[in-house]
C-alpha positions in Angstrom: -97.2 -157.8 29.2 -94.5 -160.2 29.1 -95.3 -161.2 32.9 -98.8 -161.9 31.6 -97.6 -164.2 28.9 -95.4 -165.6 31.1 -97.9 -166.6 33.5 -100.2 -168.0 31.1 -97.5 -170.1 29.6 -96.7 -171.2 32.7 -100.3 -171.9 34.1 -100.6 -173.9 30.4 -97.7 -176.1 31.1 -98.9 -176.7 34.3 -102.2 -178.0 33.5 -100.8 -180.0 30.6 -98.8 -181.6 33.3 -101.2 -182.5 35.5 -103.7 -183.7 32.9 -100.9 -186.2 31.4 -100.7 -187.3 34.7 -103.8 -187.9 36.4 -106.1 -188.3 33.2 -104.7 -191.8 32.7 -105.2 -192.4 36.5 -108.8 -191.2 36.1 -109.5 -193.5 33.0 -108.0 -196.3 34.9 -110.6 -195.9 37.7 -113.5 -195.7 35.5 -112.6 -198.7 33.6 -112.4 -200.7 36.8 -116.2 -200.6 36.8 -116.4 -202.0 33.3 -118.7 -205.1 33.1 -117.1 -206.1 29.8 -114.0 -208.5 30.0 -112.4 -206.4 27.1 -110.6 -203.5 29.0 -111.1 -200.7 26.0 -114.8 -201.8 25.2 -117.4 -200.2 27.8 -119.5 -202.9 28.7 -121.5 -200.7 31.4 -121.2 -200.3 35.0 -120.2 -203.2 37.3 -118.2 -204.0 40.2 -117.8 -207.7 39.5 -114.0 -207.4 38.9 -114.1 -205.9 42.3 -115.5 -209.5 43.4 -113.2 -211.4 41.2 -110.3 -209.5 42.7 -111.3 -210.1 46.5 -112.0 -214.0 45.7 -108.6 -214.4 44.5 -106.4 -216.2 46.6 -102.9 -215.4 44.9 -103.9 -211.7 45.0 -104.6 -211.9 48.4 -101.2 -213.5 49.5 -99.3 -211.0 47.4 -100.9 -207.9 48.9 -100.3 -209.2 52.5 -96.8 -209.9 51.8 -96.0 -206.7 50.2 -97.8 -204.9 53.1 -95.7 -207.0 55.6 -92.6 -206.0 53.9 -93.5 -202.5 53.5 -94.1 -202.1 57.2 -91.1 -203.6 58.4 -89.0 -201.9 55.8 -90.3 -198.7 56.6 -89.6 -198.8 60.4 -86.3 -200.0 60.2 -85.3 -197.8 57.2 -86.5 -194.7 59.3 -84.6 -195.8 62.2 -81.1 -196.5 60.4 -81.8 -193.3 58.2 -82.4 -191.2 61.1 -79.2 -192.5 62.8 -77.0 -191.8 59.7 -78.7 -188.3 59.4 -77.9 -187.5 63.4 -74.5 -189.0 62.6 -73.6 -186.9 59.4 -75.2 -183.8 60.7 -74.6 -183.5 64.7 -71.4 -185.3 64.6 -69.3 -182.8 62.9 -66.3 -184.3 61.2 -65.2 -187.6 62.1 -62.7 -190.2 60.8 -64.4 -192.2 57.8 -67.4 -189.4 57.6 -66.7 -189.1 53.5 -66.7 -193.0 53.0 -69.8 -192.9 55.3 -71.8 -190.5 53.4 -70.7 -191.7 50.2 -72.1 -195.1 51.3 -75.4 -194.0 52.6 -75.9 -191.9 49.1 -74.8 -194.4 46.7 -78.2 -196.5 46.7 -79.7 -193.2 45.4 -77.8 -193.4 42.1 -77.1 -197.0 41.6 -79.1 -198.7 39.1 -81.6 -201.0 40.5 -80.7 -203.9 38.5 -76.9 -203.7 40.0 -78.3 -203.4 43.6 -80.7 -206.5 42.8 -77.8 -208.5 41.3 -75.6 -207.6 44.2 -77.7 -208.6 47.0 -78.6 -211.8 44.9 -75.1 -213.0 44.9 -74.5 -211.6 48.6 -77.4 -213.8 49.7 -76.1 -216.9 47.5 -72.8 -216.6 49.2 -74.2 -216.2 52.8 -76.3 -219.5 52.0 -73.2 -221.3 50.7 -70.8 -220.1 53.8 -73.1 -220.2 56.8 -76.2 -221.9 55.5 -78.6 -218.5 55.5 -80.5 -217.6 54.4 -82.8 -220.8 53.7 -84.8 -219.3 51.1 -85.3 -216.0 49.6 -88.6 -214.6 50.4 -89.7 -212.1 52.9 -86.7 -211.7 55.1 -84.4 -211.3 52.0 -87.0 -209.0 50.0 -87.1 -207.0 53.3 -83.4 -206.7 53.8 -82.8 -205.4 50.3 -85.6 -202.9 50.6 -84.1 -201.2 53.6 -80.8 -201.1 52.1 -82.2 -198.5 49.6 -84.8 -197.1 51.8 -82.6 -195.8 54.4 -80.6 -193.7 52.2 -83.8 -191.7 51.0 -84.6 -191.1 54.7 -81.2 -190.3 55.6 -81.4 -187.7 52.8 -84.6 -186.1 54.6 -83.5 -186.1 57.8 -80.1 -184.3 56.7 -82.2 -181.8 55.1 -84.4 -181.6 58.0 -81.3 -181.0 60.5 -79.3 -178.5 58.6 -82.4 -176.2 58.6 -83.4 -176.9 62.4 -81.8 -174.5 64.7 -79.7 -176.1 67.7 -81.2 -173.0 70.4 -83.4 -175.5 72.1 -81.0 -178.6 72.2 -78.2 -175.9 73.4 -80.6 -174.4 75.7 -81.4 -178.1 77.3 -77.7 -178.8 77.9 -77.2 -175.6 79.5 -79.9 -176.5 81.8 -78.1 -179.8 82.7 -80.0 -182.4 80.4 -77.7 -185.4 79.0 -77.3 -185.9 75.5 -79.6 -188.9 75.3 -82.1 -186.8 77.1 -81.8 -183.8 74.5 -82.1 -186.4 71.8 -85.3 -187.8 73.2 -87.1 -184.9 74.2 -85.9 -182.1 71.9 -84.3 -183.5 68.9 -86.5 -186.1 68.1 -89.7 -184.3 68.5 -88.5 -181.8 66.2 -87.6 -184.3 63.6 -90.9 -186.0 63.6 -92.5 -184.4 60.5 -89.2 -185.4 58.6 -89.2 -189.2 60.2 -93.2 -189.2 59.2 -92.2 -188.1 55.6 -89.4 -190.8 55.8 -91.6 -193.5 56.9 -94.1 -192.9 54.2 -91.8 -192.3 51.4 -90.0 -196.1 52.5 -93.0 -197.6 52.7 -94.2 -196.4 49.2 -90.7 -197.3 47.8 -91.0 -200.9 49.0 -94.3 -201.1 48.1 -93.7 -200.3 44.8 -90.4 -202.0 43.7 -90.3 -204.6 41.2 -86.8 -205.0 40.1 -85.1 -205.6 43.1 -87.5 -207.9 44.4 -87.5 -210.1 41.7 -83.8 -210.7 41.9 -84.0 -211.5 45.8 -87.4 -213.3 46.0 -87.8 -217.0 45.4 -90.6 -219.6 44.7 -93.7 -218.8 46.5 -92.7 -215.1 47.5 -94.6 -213.0 45.5 -94.9 -209.5 46.1 -97.6 -207.0 44.6 -95.9 -205.5 41.9 -94.4 -209.1 40.6 -98.0 -210.2 40.3 -99.1 -207.2 38.6 -96.4 -207.2 36.0 -96.4 -211.0 35.6 -100.5 -210.7 34.6 -99.9 -207.3 32.5 -97.7 -209.5 30.1 -100.2 -211.6 29.4 -102.6 -208.9 28.4 -104.9 -206.3 30.2 -107.3 -207.8 32.6 -110.3 -205.7 34.4 -109.5 -207.1 37.8 -105.9 -205.2 37.7 -107.7 -202.2 36.8 -109.6 -202.8 39.7 -106.5 -203.6 42.1 -104.8 -200.3 40.7 -107.6 -198.7 41.7 -107.7 -199.4 45.2 -103.8 -198.8 45.7 -104.6 -195.2 44.4 -107.5 -194.7 46.8 -105.5 -196.1 49.5 -102.3 -194.1 48.5 -104.4 -190.7 48.4 -105.7 -191.4 51.9 -102.6 -191.9 53.3 -100.9 -188.9 51.7 -104.0 -186.6 52.9 -103.4 -187.8 56.5 -100.0 -187.3 56.5 -100.4 -183.8 55.2 -102.9 -183.3 57.6 -100.9 -184.8 60.7 -97.8 -182.5 59.4 -100.2 -179.4 59.2 -101.8 -179.9 62.6 -97.9 -180.2 64.0 -96.9 -176.9 62.1 -99.7 -175.1 63.4 -99.2 -176.6 67.0 -95.5 -175.4 66.5 -96.5 -172.3 65.9 -98.8 -171.7 68.5 -96.2 -172.7 71.2 -93.6 -170.1 69.7 -96.5 -167.4 70.0 -97.3 -168.2 73.4 -93.7 -168.3 74.6 -92.7 -164.9 72.5 -96.0 -163.3 74.7 -94.7 -164.8 78.1 -91.4 -163.0 77.3 
């Protein structure tokens, strides 16, 4: 009886949490097809605000800039985060490991305001000393995003490596494979699901960032979150609902695609292990 009550309570809490999270998103999607200029007032079904959105040059430039930053950031953050995770797990104890680990995890707990302000001061100092960067925009925002995104990737890679057996790597080394060849042929393929997850997380964090980008951006460099925030401050607009709906759809497709890829890889690995056990 107690187990039944506990199960109903957990189900009720879960349903309430999911409803609290997703009902506002559903309402946002519904009102993106509202004909009325007043967001809370339903004026009939219409796609007029999607047309307004696609004709907006400011939105197009902000979306393009945010996507460029997010892709470059995700690639570099995945590369650097993977190397950092490998160093922390596979290289054992080395001089300065504690300091290195602390520097990697610091962006995870550092307030974004402090991170953005410190990077802004860094870029201003560099410009005074060496004359770079000439202006703050794509480059400075991308560097700032890499500094905190790689920390998340490093944590994912660390957890993946910690739970991954080294039997295949040791067997390859026993058969005469060089460490670099073992890394390319064995370790990285096994890390692929974690690297994909890290890439997607870094991409999402970059696309979603507002505070740090606001500090390190300059005139003419407006990312999508900065544009949305500036418009929402002046009042809710139906074209913002349309833009948010498109973002929700794109993110949902990306999550489903990544989940399908990871599931396919897991099934392939399970099949390979089964075939190898049968051969033995």
